[in-house]
C-alpha positions in Angstrom: 0.0 0.0 0.0 1.1 3.6 -0.7 1.9 5.8 2.3 -1.0 8.1 3.0 -0.5 11.8 3.8 -3.2 14.0 5.1 -3.1 17.7 4.3 -5.2 20.3 6.1 -5.2 23.4 3.9 -4.7 21.5 0.7 -6.2 24.2 -1.6 -3.9 27.0 -0.5 -0.6 27.7 -2.4 1.5 25.7 0.1 -1.0 22.8 0.0 -1.1 22.7 -3.8 2.7 22.6 -4.1 3.0 20.1 -1.2 0.4 17.8 -2.9 2.4 17.8 -6.1 5.6 16.9 -4.3 4.0 14.1 -2.3 2.2 12.7 -5.4 5.5 12.7 -7.3 7.0 10.7 -4.4 4.3 8.1 -4.7 2.1 9.0 -1.7 -1.6 8.6 -1.5 -2.6 12.2 -0.8 -5.7 13.1 1.1 -6.8 16.7 1.6 -9.4 18.5 3.6 -11.5 21.5 2.6 -14.6 23.1 4.2 -18.0 22.9 2.5 -18.7 26.6 3.3 -15.4 27.9 2.1 -14.9 29.6 -1.3 -12.5 26.8 -2.2 -13.9 23.9 -4.2 -12.7 20.5 -5.3 -12.4 22.1 -8.8 -9.5 24.2 -7.4 -7.4 21.1 -7.0 -8.8 19.2 -10.0 -5.5 19.5 -11.9 -3.8 17.4 -9.2 -5.8 14.3 -10.3 -3.9 13.9 -13.5 -0.2 13.3 -14.0 1.8 14.7 -16.9 0.9 11.7 -19.0 -2.8 12.1 -18.3 -3.0 9.1 -15.9 -5.0 9.2 -12.7 -3.1 10.2 -9.5 -3.8 9.0 -6.0 -5.6 12.0 -4.6 -8.7 12.2 -2.4 -10.5 15.3 -1.2 -12.6 15.2 2.0 -15.0 17.7 3.5 -14.2 18.6 7.1 -13.6 21.5 9.4 -11.1 22.2 12.2 -14.1 23.4 14.2 -15.6 19.9 14.1 -13.7 17.3 16.0 -16.0 14.5 14.7 -15.0 15.3 11.1 -11.3 15.2 12.0 -11.8 11.8 13.7 -13.7 10.4 10.8 -11.1 11.4 8.2 -8.2 10.1 10.4 -9.9 6.7 10.7 -10.6 6.6 7.0 -7.2 7.7 5.7 -4.9 6.2 8.3 -2.2 8.6 7.5 1.5 8.2 8.3 2.1 11.9 7.8 -0.1 14.9 8.6 0.6 18.4 7.4 -1.4 21.2 9.2 -1.2 24.2 6.8 -4.6 25.8 7.4 -4.7 29.3 9.0 -6.1 32.7 8.5 -3.0 34.2 6.9 -4.2 37.8 6.4 -2.5 39.9 9.1 -4.9 42.8 8.7 -8.0 40.5 8.9 -6.7 39.2 12.2 -6.9 42.8 13.6 -10.6 43.2 12.6 -11.7 39.6 13.3 -9.6 38.5 16.4 -12.1 36.0 17.8 -12.5 34.2 14.4 -8.7 34.1 14.1 -8.3 32.6 17.6 -11.0 30.0 16.9 -9.6 29.0 13.5 -5.9 29.0 14.4 -5.7 28.2 18.1 -8.7 26.1 18.8 -8.5 24.3 15.5 -5.0 23.3 16.1 -5.8 22.1 19.6 -8.7 20.0 18.3 -6.5 18.5 15.6 -3.6 17.6 18.0 -6.0 16.0 20.4 -7.6 13.9 17.7 -4.2 12.9 16.4 -3.1 11.9 19.9 -6.3 9.9 20.5 -6.0 8.2 17.1 -2.4 7.1 17.7 -3.2 5.8 21.2 -6.3 4.0 20.0 -4.8 2.4 16.9 -1.1 2.2 17.8 -0.4 3.5 14.3 2.6 5.9 14.3 1.9 9.3 12.9 4.3 12.1 12.0 2.8 15.6 12.3 3.9 18.9 10.7 2.8 22.2 12.2 3.1 25.3 10.0 4.1 28.5 11.7 4.7 32.1 10.7 7.8 34.2 10.9 5.6 37.0 12.4 5.9 35.3 15.8 9.4 36.9 16.0 8.1 40.4 15.9 10.7 42.7 17.4 13.6 40.2 17.4 16.7 42.2 16.5 19.0 39.6 15.0 18.8 37.0 12.3 16.6 34.2 13.6 17.7 30.6 13.6 16.5 29.2 16.9 12.8 29.4 17.5 11.7 29.8 21.1 14.2 32.4 22.4 13.3 34.8 19.7 9.5 34.8 20.0 8.1 38.4 20.4 4.8 38.6 18.6 3.3 42.0 17.7 -0.1 41.4 16.1 -3.1 39.2 16.8 -2.1 36.9 14.0 1.4 36.6 15.4 0.2 36.0 18.9 -2.1 33.1 17.9 0.7 31.6 15.8 3.1 31.8 18.8 0.5 30.0 20.9 -0.1 27.2 18.4 3.7 26.8 18.0 4.0 26.3 21.8 1.0 24.0 21.8 2.6 21.8 19.1 5.9 21.7 21.0 4.0 20.7 24.2 2.3 17.8 22.3 5.8 16.6 21.3 7.3 17.0 24.8 4.4 15.7 26.9 2.3 13.5 24.7 5.2 11.9 22.8 3.8 12.7 19.4 6.2 13.1 16.5 5.6 16.9 16.0 7.9 19.0 13.8 7.3 22.7 13.4 8.4 24.9 10.6 8.5 28.6 11.1 8.4 29.8 7.5 9.5 33.3 6.4 7.6 34.9 3.6 7.3 32.7 0.5 5.3 33.4 -2.7 4.5 31.9 -6.1 2.2 32.5 -9.1 -0.5 30.8 -6.9 -0.3 33.3 -4.1 -3.6 35.0 -3.2 -4.7 38.5 -4.0 -4.1 39.6 -0.4 -0.4 38.8 -0.7 1.5 42.1 -1.3 3.9 40.4 -3.8 0.9 39.2 -5.8 -0.7 42.6 -5.6 2.5 44.1 -7.1 3.0 41.6 -9.9 -0.7 41.6 -10.9 -0.7 45.5 -11.0 2.5 45.6 -13.1 0.9 43.2 -15.6 -2.5 45.0 -15.7 -0.8 48.4 -16.0 1.3 47.0 -18.9 -1.9 45.8 -20.6 -3.7 49.1 -20.0 -6.2 47.6 -17.5 -5.0 49.5 -14.5 -3.5 53.0 -14.0 -1.8 52.9 -10.6 -0.7 50.7 -7.7 -1.3 51.9 -4.1 1.0 50.5 -1.4 1.9 51.3 2.2 5.5 51.1 3.5 7.9 50.7 0.6 10.7 50.3 3.1 9.2 47.2 4.7 11.4 44.1 4.3 10.5 40.6 3.4 12.3 37.5 2.0 10.0 36.3 -0.7 11.3 32.8 -1.1 9.6 30.3 -3.6 6.8 28.2 -2.2 7.8 25.1 -4.0 11.2 25.2 -2.2 9.6 25.7 1.2 7.2 22.7 1.0 10.2 20.5 0.3 11.5 21.5 3.7 8.2 20.5 5.3 8.5 17.0 3.9 12.2 16.7 4.9 11.2 17.5 8.5 9.0 14.5 8.7 11.7 12.2 7.3 14.1 12.8 10.3 14.6 10.3 13.1 13.6 12.9 15.7 11.1 15.8 15.4 12.4 19.3 15.8 11.7 23.0 15.1 13.2 24.7 12.1 13.3 28.2 10.6 12.8 28.0 6.9 14.1 31.1 5.1 16.3 32.5 2.3 18.4 34.5 4.7 18.2 37.5 2.5 15.7 40.3 3.0 14.6 42.8 0.4 12.4 45.9 0.6 9.0 46.2 -1.0 10.5 48.9 -3.1 13.1 46.4 -4.5 10.3 43.9 -5.3 8.3 46.7 -7.1 11.3 47.7 -9.1 11.9 44.1 -10.2 8.3 43.6 -11.2 8.0 46.8 -13.2 11.4 46.3 -14.8 10.1 42.9 -16.0 7.3 44.6 -17.9 9.5 47.5 -19.1 7.9 50.2 -17.1 9.2 52.9 -14.7 7.5 52.0 -11.4 7.7 55.6 -10.0 5.2 56.8 -12.6 2.6 54.3 -11.3 3.1 53.6 -7.6 1.4 55.7 -4.9 2.0 55.5 -1.2 -1.1 55.6 1.1 -0.6 55.5 4.9 -4.0 53.8 5.2 -2.4 50.6 3.8 -0.1 50.3 6.8 -0.8 47.6 9.4 -1.7 48.9 12.9 1.5 47.5 14.5 3.9 47.2 11.6 7.4 46.2 12.6 10.7 45.7 10.8 10.7 41.9 10.9 14.0 40.1 11.3 15.8 38.0 8.7 15.6 34.2 8.9 18.7 32.2 9.4 18.3 28.8 7.6 21.7 27.4 8.9 20.0 24.7 11.0 17.8 23.6 8.2 20.8 23.4 5.9 22.8 21.4 8.4 20.1 19.0 9.6 17.8 18.7 6.6 20.2 19.4 3.8 17.8 22.1 2.7 18.3 25.5 1.1 16.3 27.9 -0.9 17.3 27.3 -4.6 15.1 29.9 -6.4 16.3 33.5 -6.6 14.1 36.6 -6.1 14.5 37.4 -9.8 13.2 34.0 -10.8 10.3 34.3 -8.4 9.4 37.7 -9.8 9.7 36.5 -13.4 7.4 33.5 -12.7 4.8 35.7 -11.0 4.8 38.5 -13.6 4.7 35.9 -16.5 1.6 34.3 -14.9 -0.1 37.6 -14.3 0.6 38.9 -17.8 -1.3 35.8 -19.1 -4.1 36.5 -16.6 -4.2 40.2 -17.8 -4.2 39.0 -21.5 -7.2 36.8 -20.9 -9.0 39.5 -18.9 -8.4 41.9 -21.8 -9.8 39.4 -24.3 -12.8 38.8 -22.1 -13.5 42.5 -21.9 -13.2 42.9 -25.7 -15.6 40.0 -26.2 -18.3 41.6 -24.0 -17.8 45.1 -25.6 -18.2 43.6 -29.1 
């Protein structure tokens, strides 16, 4: 039988790339999505076929982190050897305006899942390896490049606070319940699949639409804010590597190189042959309520233990995203022309 992997948050960018990686490695991949979410089975439909058109071993289940019974049912059905918990409310601004929802989704959902995994393992005596996704935002005001997780935690937003809590809860499950729990604190990573709320996607989409005459300006907040912008496909490989180790541990996954929003904007507009300063406007209303200059991640531990490093350069990431968004803009332009005619 193929090894079964269970992905919570399969329809997000990380989940899609991780699914492709696991399918290529011969896993039977099972993913969970909510019935009431905007995501549908159609959003992962391309994963069902391999490059030669054959069927791939992918199954989608409806479930919810707010419903312990659905988690229990899927675990019993799938009998996974690896579980990847990637689901979270990743919009930092949304966490400010919906703090209760964020706590319920991120904190309580993680607690329910860990409890069900622990019960499942104790009941069936089947060994499970569990990956908990975390955000670099838990480091907040850390001054130096971050390699070790716990000593550097200093969250500065509701989203960061709940991520710090779930990280600590996952570590507790490892230390006190004996679960194989590995945590990955991932610095910012993007791809052509990144959502519209991602600032990198906002930039590349605007550059493409302005180039095609579909948009006239791009409004941003702090152009001096720094981020790393690694490539999502590189980062999901680190998740898998964490669950292949003899002992579970905590890892910072990062490029180790931070760039400003201005630098990303310059690269995106250069890709389409435009002068960014003619189109980009700064609006203080786009700033987060507690924006901080986030630290740089230090991937040394991941390099030494996992043999992992970020292989994709920022220029390659920008090129992929702009190329994808130029195609989206072309189709949008054609659709508009069709309706006008």
